[in-house]
C-alpha positions as CSV (number, residue, x, y, z in Angstrom):
1,M,2.0,-9.3,24.2
2,T,3.0,-9.5,20.4
3,T,6.7,-10.5,19.3
4,D,9.3,-7.9,17.8
5,Y,10.5,-9.0,14.7
6,R,13.1,-6.7,14.0
7,N,16.0,-9.5,14.8
8,I,13.9,-12.0,13.2
9,D,14.3,-13.0,9.4
10,I,11.0,-13.5,8.5
11,Y,11.4,-14.5,4.9
12,N,13.9,-17.6,5.9
13,T,12.2,-18.9,8.9
14,D,9.3,-21.6,9.4
15,L,6.8,-18.7,10.1
16,D,3.5,-19.5,11.3
17,F,1.6,-16.7,9.1
18,E,-1.6,-16.6,11.1
19,T,0.5,-15.6,14.6
20,Y,2.5,-13.4,12.7
21,R,-0.7,-11.4,10.9
22,N,-1.8,-11.1,14.6
23,D,1.0,-9.5,15.8
24,V,0.9,-7.1,13.2
25,D,-3.0,-6.5,13.4
26,K,-2.1,-5.7,17.4
27,T,0.5,-3.7,17.2
28,L,-1.7,-1.1,14.3
29,R,-4.3,-1.1,17.2
30,K,-2.1,-0.7,20.1
31,T,2.2,0.1,19.4
32,F,1.1,2.1,16.2
33,R,-2.5,3.7,17.4
34,H,-1.8,7.4,17.4
35,D,0.8,7.4,14.7
36,L,-1.0,5.3,12.0
37,V,-4.3,4.5,12.3
38,G,-5.3,7.8,14.3
39,R,-3.6,9.3,11.4
40,F,-5.2,8.0,8.9
41,E,-8.6,7.7,10.3
42,K,-8.4,12.0,10.6
43,A,-7.2,12.0,6.7
44,V,-10.5,9.9,5.6
45,V,-12.6,12.3,8.3
46,Q,-10.6,15.3,7.6
47,Y,-10.9,15.5,3.9
48,E,-14.1,13.1,3.5
49,L,-12.2,10.8,1.5
50,V,-14.3,8.1,1.9
51,E,-18.0,7.8,1.6
52,E,-21.1,5.5,1.7
53,G,-20.9,3.4,-1.4
54,D,-17.6,3.7,-2.3
55,R,-15.3,1.0,-3.9
56,I,-11.6,1.4,-3.4
57,A,-9.2,0.7,-5.4
58,V,-6.4,0.2,-3.0
59,C,-3.6,0.6,-5.2
60,I,-0.3,-1.3,-3.6
61,S,2.9,-0.5,-5.6
62,G,5.0,-3.1,-3.5
63,G,6.6,-0.3,-1.6
64,K,6.5,0.4,2.5
65,D,3.7,3.1,2.0
66,S,1.2,1.4,-0.4
67,M,1.5,-2.2,2.0
68,L,1.2,-0.3,5.3
69,M,-2.0,1.7,3.5
70,A,-3.9,-1.5,2.5
71,K,-3.3,-2.8,6.3
72,L,-4.6,0.9,7.4
73,F,-7.7,0.0,5.1
74,Q,-8.6,-2.8,6.1
75,E,-8.3,-2.0,10.0
76,L,-10.9,0.8,8.8
77,K,-13.0,-1.4,7.1
78,R,-13.1,-3.6,10.3
79,H,-14.9,-0.8,12.1
80,N,-17.4,-0.5,9.1
81,K,-19.4,2.8,10.3
82,F,-20.8,2.8,6.6
83,P,-20.8,0.3,3.8
84,F,-17.8,0.8,1.2
85,S,-15.9,-2.2,-0.2
86,L,-12.2,-2.5,-1.5
87,V,-10.3,-4.2,-4.4
88,F,-6.2,-4.7,-3.2
89,L,-4.9,-4.5,-7.3
90,S,-1.2,-4.1,-7.6
91,M,-0.6,-2.9,-11.5
92,D,2.4,-5.2,-12.9
93,P,4.5,-2.8,-15.2
94,G,7.2,-5.8,-16.0
95,Y,8.9,-6.4,-13.0
96,L,11.9,-9.1,-12.9
97,T,10.6,-11.8,-11.3
98,E,12.0,-11.7,-8.0
99,N,10.6,-8.4,-7.2
100,R,6.9,-9.9,-8.0
101,R,8.1,-12.3,-5.5
102,L,8.4,-10.2,-2.9
103,I,5.3,-8.1,-3.4
104,E,3.3,-11.8,-3.7
105,K,5.3,-12.9,-0.4
106,N,5.0,-9.5,1.6
107,A,0.8,-9.6,0.7
108,K,0.8,-13.4,2.0
109,L,2.5,-12.3,5.2
110,L,0.1,-9.4,5.7
111,G,-3.1,-10.7,4.5
112,I,-3.8,-8.7,1.6
113,P,-5.7,-10.0,-0.9
114,V,-4.0,-8.4,-4.0
115,E,-4.9,-9.3,-7.3
116,F,-2.1,-8.7,-10.2
117,C,-2.9,-6.5,-13.3
118,D,0.3,-7.3,-15.8
119,T,1.6,-4.8,-18.3
120,S,4.1,-3.7,-20.4
121,I,5.4,-0.4,-19.4
122,F,8.7,-1.2,-18.5
123,D,9.3,-2.0,-21.9
124,A,7.7,0.8,-23.3
125,V,9.8,3.5,-21.6
126,Y,13.4,1.5,-21.0
127,T,14.7,3.3,-24.1
128,I,13.4,6.6,-23.5
129,E,16.7,9.1,-22.5
130,K,14.8,11.9,-20.9
131,S,12.5,12.0,-18.1
132,P,11.3,8.1,-17.9
133,C,10.3,8.2,-14.6
134,Y,8.2,11.1,-15.7
135,L,6.5,8.8,-18.4
136,C,5.9,5.8,-16.5
137,A,4.5,7.6,-13.7
138,R,1.5,8.9,-16.1
139,M,1.2,5.3,-17.5
140,R,0.9,3.6,-14.2
141,R,-1.5,6.1,-13.3
142,G,-3.6,6.1,-16.3
143,Y,-3.5,1.9,-16.1
144,L,-4.5,1.7,-12.4
145,Y,-7.6,4.2,-13.5
146,R,-8.6,1.3,-15.8
147,F,-8.2,-1.3,-13.9
148,A,-9.8,0.2,-11.2
149,K,-12.8,1.1,-13.6
150,E,-13.1,-2.9,-14.7
151,H,-13.2,-4.0,-11.4
152,G,-16.2,-1.3,-10.6
153,C,-14.7,1.0,-8.4
154,N,-15.1,5.1,-8.0
155,K,-11.9,5.6,-6.2
156,I,-8.1,4.7,-6.6
157,A,-6.1,4.8,-2.8
158,L,-2.4,6.1,-3.4
159,G,0.3,5.6,-0.7
160,H,1.5,9.2,-0.5
161,H,2.3,10.4,3.1
162,Y,2.7,13.8,4.5
163,D,6.8,13.9,4.2
164,D,5.9,13.6,-0.1
165,V,3.2,16.7,0.8
166,I,5.6,19.0,2.0
167,E,8.4,17.8,0.0
168,T,6.7,18.2,-3.5
169,I,5.2,21.7,-2.6
170,L,9.1,22.8,-1.7
171,M,10.5,21.1,-5.4
172,G,7.7,23.2,-7.0
173,M,8.8,26.5,-5.6
174,L,12.6,25.2,-5.7
175,Y,12.9,23.7,-9.3
176,S,9.7,24.7,-10.9
177,G,8.9,28.3,-9.9
178,Q,5.3,27.5,-8.5
179,Y,3.6,27.0,-5.6
180,Q,0.7,24.2,-5.4
181,A,0.1,21.2,-2.9
182,M,-0.2,17.3,-3.3
183,M,-4.0,17.4,-3.2
184,P,-5.7,14.9,-0.4
185,K,-8.1,13.7,-3.3
186,L,-8.4,14.9,-6.8
187,R,-11.2,14.2,-9.8
188,S,-10.0,12.1,-12.5
189,T,-10.2,14.6,-15.5
190,N,-9.6,11.9,-18.0
191,F,-11.9,8.7,-16.5
192,E,-15.4,10.0,-15.7
193,G,-17.0,9.4,-12.3
194,M,-13.6,8.5,-10.6
195,E,-11.7,9.9,-8.0
196,L,-7.5,9.8,-6.5
197,I,-7.7,10.0,-2.7
198,R,-4.5,9.8,-0.3
199,P,-5.6,8.6,3.1
200,M,-1.8,8.6,4.1
201,Y,-2.0,12.2,4.1
202,L,-1.1,12.7,7.4
203,I,1.1,10.1,8.4
204,R,4.8,11.0,8.7
205,E,7.5,8.7,6.8
206,K,9.5,7.8,10.0
207,D,6.4,6.1,11.8
208,I,6.0,4.1,8.7
209,I,9.9,3.2,8.7
210,R,9.2,2.1,12.4
211,W,6.4,0.1,11.5
212,R,8.1,-1.8,9.1
213,D,11.0,-2.5,10.9
214,H,9.3,-3.7,13.8
215,N,7.5,-6.1,12.0
216,G,11.0,-7.3,10.1
217,L,9.3,-6.4,6.7
218,R,11.2,-5.5,3.3
219,F,10.1,-3.8,0.7
220,L,10.8,-2.4,-3.2
221,Q,12.0,0.8,-3.5
222,C,11.4,1.8,-7.4
223,A,12.5,-2.1,-8.9
224,C,12.2,-0.6,-12.5
225,R,15.1,-2.0,-15.0
226,F,16.3,2.0,-15.8
227,T,17.2,2.8,-12.2
228,E,18.7,-0.7,-11.8
229,A,20.7,-0.4,-14.7
230,L,22.0,2.6,-13.4
231,A,23.0,1.4,-9.9
232,K,25.0,-1.1,-11.8
233,E,26.7,1.2,-13.6
234,G,27.2,3.2,-10.8
235,I,25.2,6.4,-12.3
236,S,23.0,8.2,-10.1
237,D,19.6,8.4,-10.2
238,E,16.6,9.8,-12.4
239,P,17.0,13.7,-11.8
240,S,13.3,13.7,-10.4
241,A,14.7,11.4,-7.7
242,S,17.5,13.4,-7.0
243,K,15.8,16.4,-6.6
244,R,13.7,15.3,-4.4
245,L,16.3,12.9,-2.0
246,E,18.0,16.8,-2.0
247,T,14.6,18.5,-1.0
248,K,14.3,16.1,2.2
249,R,18.0,16.9,3.1
250,L,17.3,20.1,3.1
251,I,14.2,20.0,5.0
252,A,16.0,17.7,7.6
253,S,18.8,20.7,7.6
254,L,16.1,23.2,8.0
255,S,14.5,21.3,10.8
256,K,17.7,21.6,13.3
257,T,17.5,25.2,13.4
258,I,13.7,25.6,12.6
259,P,11.9,22.7,14.6
260,Q,8.8,23.4,13.1
261,V,9.5,24.0,9.2
262,E,8.2,20.8,8.3
263,S,4.6,21.6,10.1
264,N,4.8,25.6,8.7
265,L,5.2,24.1,5.3
266,F,2.7,22.0,5.4
267,R,0.1,24.6,6.9
268,A,1.2,27.5,4.4
269,T,-0.8,25.3,2.0
270,E,-3.8,26.3,4.1
271,N,-3.0,29.8,4.5
272,V,-2.5,31.6,1.1
273,V,-3.3,35.1,1.5
274,L,-4.7,35.9,-2.2
275,N,-4.5,39.5,-1.8
276,K,-1.0,39.5,-0.7
277,V,0.2,36.9,-4.5
278,L,1.4,38.6,-7.5
279,G,-0.4,36.3,-9.5
280,Y,-2.3,32.9,-9.3
281,K,-3.9,30.6,-11.9
282,I,-7.0,29.2,-11.8
283,N,-8.2,26.4,-13.8
284,G,-5.1,26.9,-15.9
285,E,-6.5,30.4,-16.3
286,R,-4.0,33.0,-15.5
287,H,-4.6,36.0,-12.8
288,S,-2.7,39.0,-11.6
289,F,-3.3,41.3,-8.5
290,L,-3.9,44.3,-10.9
291,E,-7.4,43.1,-11.9
292,D,-8.6,44.2,-8.4
293,Y,-6.4,47.0,-7.3
């Protein structure tokens, strides 16, 4: 029998860390076995994300998705059907002290041996007026690849989930006039021999939230100085974040009348009929249906 921590302030009570961690692990194996562990393992197998001999950098941003991903990797490692190794990395772009401490506290609570890599990304992008979030994300990704390579890793794992995937598909169509998916794995073009994997690909965000709340946890959202400064001034978020929120709301609204809309958006990426599209790109090269007409 495990404790339900929803009504317990685990951050301000005398908590037995070992008991808490055991409870978290037990709920993954029982309460959340199907929705979290099962879907994680399915993505790993279906998309061939983890292979024998891999050394994977599990990238922890401090949010709920990446922290859960770390726990799911620990669970996968526990079975260890073939040898692979893990490194838990958290790239600090210049967090405020209280935000860094929250990541450290959660890692301790959950038994994740996280190693921090310090950078000054927030300082570098803070004065950028146009799309600082885009530049920040690009810089973070580059640092993660570099740190992972320094630790002897051949893959980095990011915590993007099913809802991120379908929102990205729709955002591309609505705001960029293009149809493309957030892929479950991707070879790096700048770091030879490195690969990005997304093992949370089939996990629903609502189930991540259920896991978070059941265990009484709280996590960072973005925690960057730019968005925090805007919030203090009462200004809306970075445009890209607002677009994602609008898209999330649109999908939720459509789901009321089209219950299968989410799965249809996802499945559409697996059912592209190339002889029924006007054009497509392969490796940046544009092709027209007229070529084979």
